[in-house]
N, C-alpha and C positions, 0 to 999 in steps of 0.2 A: 503494500499499499504505499510505502514511503516514496517509491519511485514515481508514483502518479502525482505527488505533490512537490517533489524536489525540483528546484528551478522554475516553478510555475510562475509566470508573471501575472497571474489573476490574483489580485490583492485579498479577495475572499478566501480563496484557497490557501494562501500563506497564513492569514490571520486564524482561520478556523482549523487548520491542519488536517484537511480532509478533502477529497476530490469533489468537483462541483456536483457530480451525479448523486452524492449523498447529502446535499444540503437539505435541511429541514427548516420549518417556520422558526423554531427555536434558534437555529443558526443565524438566520436573518435578523431576528431581533437582537441576538448577541453582537453581531457585527455593528448593527446600527447604533446600539448603545455604546459599544466600545470604540466607536470611531467618529462620534458626534455628528452622525448624519441627520440632517435636518429635514430632508424631503425624500419622497419615493415616487418614481415614475413607473406608471404601466405602459408598455408598448405593445402593439399587436398589428399584423398585416391586414390591409383592406384589398378591395378587388383591384385597385390600381397597382398592387404590387408594392407599395410603400408602408413603411411603419407609421403608425398613428401614435399619439402620446396623450396621457392623462396624468396630471400632476397632483400629488397630495402633499400637503404640510403635515408633519407629524405633530398632532395636538397633544397627545398623551399616549401612555402605554395601551390603555384600552382601545383607543381609535387605531393605533398601529395594528394590534392584534386583530381587529375587526376587518381592516382592509385586506390584510394578508390572508385571512381565513375566508371571508365572504366575497372579496373582490368588489366590483362595482357594476352598476348598470350603464349601458351604452346604447345609442341609437343605431341598431343594425341596418336600417334602411339607408342610412347616409354612409355606410361602409360597404354594403353589398347589394347589387342590383336586383338579386333574387328574393330579397326580403321586403315585404310590403310594409308601408307607413302604418297601416292600421294595426299591426301586431309586430313591432319592430324591436321591442326592447330585448336585449341580450345582456348576459353577465360576462364579464372579463375576470378571470381568476389567474393570479400569477403562478408561473412555474419556477420554483425556487432555484432549480439547477441553472437557470439562465441569468441569475443575478450578477451585476457588475456595477462598479462605481463610475458614474457618468463623468467622462473626461472633459466635458464642455459646460457643465452647470456651474454657475457662479457660486452656489451654495452646495455643500456636501450632499450629493443625491445618489440614491441607490435606485438602479433601473433593473426592471424585470420584464421578459416577455410574457405574454398571457395566452391563455386558452379561451375560446368562446363556449358558452353554454346557453341552452335554450330556456324557456320559461319553466321547464319541468326539471331543470338542473341536469340535463343530459348534454353531453358534447354536441356542438352544432355540427350536424352531419355534414354540411356543404362548406364549412370553413376550410381554408387552405391547409392549415396545420392538422385538422382532423382527417382531411382526405389523405394526406401523406401517412398518417398514422394507420389508417385502414389499409392502404396499399402495402405497408411494410409488413402489417399483420397478415394479410392475405398471402403475401410472398412466403412467409415463414410457415404458415399452415399448409401450403401447397408443397413446399420443397424441404421443410425441415431445417432450413438455413436462414441466415440473416442477410439483409441487404444493406450495404454501406456504400457511401458515396462521398464525393468532395468536388468542389468547383475550381476552375481556373477563371478568376474574375478580371476580365480585361477592361480597361477604360482609358480615355484620353484626358490628360491634364492640359489645361489651356490657360496660358499667361502671357504677359507682355514679351515681345521679341527684343532682347537687347543688342542682337547683332554679333555677338561674340561666339567664337567656336561653334558654328553651324553644324548641326548633325547632317549625315548624308541621308538625302531623301529616301524613305522607305528601306532604310538599312539600320534601323534603331535596335535590333535585336541584341539584348544584353549589352547595350552600349553603357560606357562609364562616363562619369563627369570628367571634364567640363563639357563634353559634347551632349551627354544627357542632362538636362537641365533640372529635372524634378525628382532626382534620386533622394535627396534629403526629406522631401514631402512624402514620398512613398514609404521610407523607412519610418517616418513619424506615424503614418497610418498603420503600418504593421505592429508597432509598439502598442498603439491603443487597441487595435483589434485583439491582440494576444492578451492584453490586460483584461478585455471584455470577455475572454474565454475562447476565442478563435484559435483553432489549432492550425497554425500556418506552417507550410512546407518551405516556401521561399518566395521572394519577390524579384522583379527585374524589369528593365524597359523592354517594350516589345518593338515589333517591326515598324509600326506606323509612326511617322513623323513628318511635319511639314510646317511651313508658315503661311498665314492667309490673313490679310487685312491687319498687319502689324502684330499678329499673335502667333505664338509658337504652340503647336498642337503635338503633344508627345504622348504615345501610347504606352501604358504600363500594365503590368500583371501582377496580381497577388494570387498564389496557389495554395490551397489548403491540404491538409492530410486527411485520408479516409477515416470517416466516423460513422455511426449509424446515421441513416438518412435524415431522420428528423432533426437531429443535431446539426448535421451539415447545412440544412436549410436555414436553420436558426442563425448560424454563424454568418452565412452570406448575407442574410438581411441586416444583421447588426454591422457587418463590415461596410455594406453600401451606405448605411447611415453614417457611419463613422468618416468614410472617405469624403462624403459631401459636406459634412459639418466642418471637418478640418480644412477642406478646400476653401469653404467660406471664410474661415479665419486668416487663410494665406492671401485671400484676394484672388483665388483661382477659379476657374469654372471646371466642371466635371461632367462627362457624358459617358454613360455605358451603352449609348445607342449603337445599333449594329452597323450603321453606315452614316458618316458625316460629311462625305464629299465624294465626288466621282475620282476614280483612279488611285485611291489610297486604301490601305488596309482597313477593314472594318474590325470591329470588336465582337468576339463571340464569348459564349459562356460554356466552355467545354466542361463536361461532366464525366468524371472518373468514377468507376463503380468496382467493387469487389464483393464477393460472396463468401461468407464466413460461417464455419461450424465448429463448435467447441474451441474457439480461439484460433482456428486454422484457416489460412486463406485457401479457398478451394479452387482458385483460378489456374492453378498449375498442377500437373501430374508428371512427376519426374523430369522436371524442367521444361515441359512443353505445355502448350495452352490446353486446358483440361476439357473433358467432355461437359462438365458443369458449365465452364465458360462458354463453349461453343453452343449450348442450348440457350443460354441467356442472350448471346449474340443473335442467334436465329430469331428469338422473339422480338428483338429490336429491328432486325431485317424486315419482319413481317409487318410490324406496326410503325415503322418510320414515317410513313406519309402522314399519319394521324399525330405523331409526336410533334411534328412541326406546329400543330395547332396550340400546343403548350409552351413551346420553346421559341417561336418566331411569330410574335404576335402584333406586329404592325407592318405596313407596306415596306418600310425601309429594310426590313429583315431579308426581303427577298432580292434586294440589290447587293447584299453580301453573298448570298448562296449562288455565286456564279463561278465558272471554270477559272483557274489559275490565279485564285486569291487565297489559297490555303483554306478554302471553305468547301465543304462537299457539295456536290450536285446529284450524285448517283448513289443508289442504295447498294453498298457493298461494304466489306471490311478487309482488313489486312494487317500484317505485322509491320511496325515502324513506318507506316505509310500515311503521309498527311494529305493525300488526295482522296482517302477513303471516308465514309461516313463514321465507321467505328474502327478505331485504331487500337491495336495491341502495342503498347509502348515497349521500348527496351526494358527488360526485366531483371537484370542481374542474374541471368541463368547460366553464364559462361563457367561457373565453378572455378574462377581464377581469383586469387586473393590480390586484387589490384592495389589495395593499400599497401601490402608488404612489398610489392614490386615498385611503387612509388617511393616508398620509404624503407630502404633496406634494414634499418635498425629495428623495425617492428617485427614482433613475433607473429607468425601467420595465425589468423583467427578463423573461427568456425561459425561465424555469424549466420543466422538464418535470414537470408534475403528474399524468400518465397513470399513474405508478407507484404513486400512492396509491389507485387504484380497487380495491375488494374487492367481494365479496358476503358476506353475513352469514346464518348460519342461527341462529335464536333459540329453538330448543325445548330445547336440552341445559341441564343444570344441574350444580351442584357435587357431585352424587353420581356423576358419571360417571368412569370410568377414562379419563383424558385421552388415553392412547395408543390405547385401543381405539376411542375416539369418533373421534379424528382419522383412524385407519385406516378406519373405516366411511365417513367423509366422503370420503376419497381413493377408496375403492371406488365410492361413490355418483357422484362426479364422473367417473370413469372410465367407469361404466355409461352415462353420458349420450352418450359417444362411440361406444358399442357398439349404441345404439339407432337404428334407421333413421328412426324418427318423432320424434326428440328435439326438433326445432324446432316440430313440431306440438304436442307436449306442453307445451313453453314457452309457446306462444301461448295454448294452451287454460287453463292454470293462472295466467296473469297477471292481476292486479287493479290497478286504479289508484286505488282509493278505500278508505276505512275499511270493511272488510268487515262489522263489527259493528253499523253503523247500520241503523236500521229500514228505510230506503228500499232497502237492499241485500239484504233478506231473501232474494229469489228466487236472487240470485247466490250467496249463502252456501249455500243448499240444494243448488246443483249442484256444490259443492266436496267432495271426500273430506275426512274428519276424522282427527286424530291418535288413537292409542289413549288410552283413558282409565283404564288400569291397568297394572300390571306384567304381570298375566296376559294381557291383551290384546296387550301389546307382544311377549311371548314368542311368541304365536300368529303375529303378523306376521313375526317373524324366522324362525319354522319355514317359512312359506310362501315367504319370500324368501331363504332362506339360500343357495341356489345361487350368487347373485350375489357373496355375501361369501366363500364357498369356492372360487370360480373363481380361476385362477391360483395357487392354493396359498396365498391370503392368510391367511384365518382356517381353522385346522383344524377338522375335524368335532367332535373332542373338546371344543374351546373353545366352539363354537356350542352343542353339547349342554349344556355347563355352564352358560352363560348362560341359556339357555331354563329349564333346571331351577331355577336360582336364582331367576328371576323368578316362576315358577309357584308356588314355595314360598311367596310372600307371600299367595296365596289371597285376592287383593283385587279380584276381578273387579267386585263391587258396593260395595266399601267407600266410594267417594266419595258415593254415593247413601245408603248406610246411615247414615253419621255426619254427614251434613249437618245443620248447625245445632246439633250437640252439641259445644259447646266443650271439655268435659272429655275426651271421646273423642280430639278432635282434638289436644289438648295431650299426651295420653298417646302418641300416634303420633308427634308432633313430638319428644318427649323421647327416644324410641326411636332416632330417626334423626339426632339433633342433630348428631353429629359424623361424618356420612357423608363419604365422599371423602378 
């Protein structure tokens, strides 16, 4: 247990001497009393994918115990379109494991994410967080295993261009200062996210960088470690909130939008997944991708068209999903291949002690690297509701175990080459394509909705709402209609600049 709290940047973990998963109401009260905390914030995601906030002043111990135990009422019709104003009251109740000290509050403030409950005190079936919980439960009930995930959060930082040490256009990948301008901002974000409980893997500058109208646009990425999917979604939500708030303090603008101008790299939200059983990663079998992993991949291959309805939710999403932009367009998978929809990243399977080779004084180690193996879906972007996206991916991976021909599907959709090279034109033609608009994605979800509604994961009303919202964009031919029209493209970008 000591290893779980050793070096933890989460101040509550350090103070209480226990991992966040074990926090109780008594622990929260103890931290508040022991650290002169004056206020409590409840935060919860709404239909627009952003966190909402409710502030409390701690009047006395009785009041503190009451809000921690009972939560508070909120107007559900102002948060979700599927809730009618005539019966809109919902409860929000804090999840103690999500507690963190707010780094932006003027007064010492403890913040917690909340769950929604209906008038009868039952979890709100169509809330994003509850939908993900149901998806993970259905996955475990079907497979006997648990679904873990994590995100690669890409975003552009935008600030004044000082003209010094200009970066090479579209060559910003892992660039260092002084050519990369916003490294200190990124690491500041990472420190705050870690203090809030985010399990970060690393951060770096990304490919995209350019100047426009006297501003420097620099793409950055913060990548997380795999954890249970419900926790992974919470971490991404808090991370986006922190990045935006810190950018506001620095005087920068931030966008997670999938496309912000023509001819430049868009921002994705790649999701890595692994399947666990009794603490063991089931994605590998004797150093090779396992049957378990291939079944999960087959499920994603089958439901990929509908997954875009959850991961690519506005018209600019489909200007990113074009060939030769390191974003997928065809439904296929492969090893270490960035032209595919689902990639099996390099996984430390060579059985070579690289550390000892690089450092001759080191004694060879026997570290188990199998835990590091994941598979990555590359289609989603920052417009996604992260809870619904991860729920859809859990559904798709579960679906792979429900398919009798899953391994045949996996074999049929595997590619070992860059699919966009001229010599692979025939192979490309044999593969199905992702939808090219919100309207097309809505149609795919309509056709495949039964898989998402099975086991009661997504409610019928929620699927109807997603389909209706996507169809309302009326963008079936938009990508073709405004091709080459920079003015129309920028108008579209401005409209969706602060999505997600």
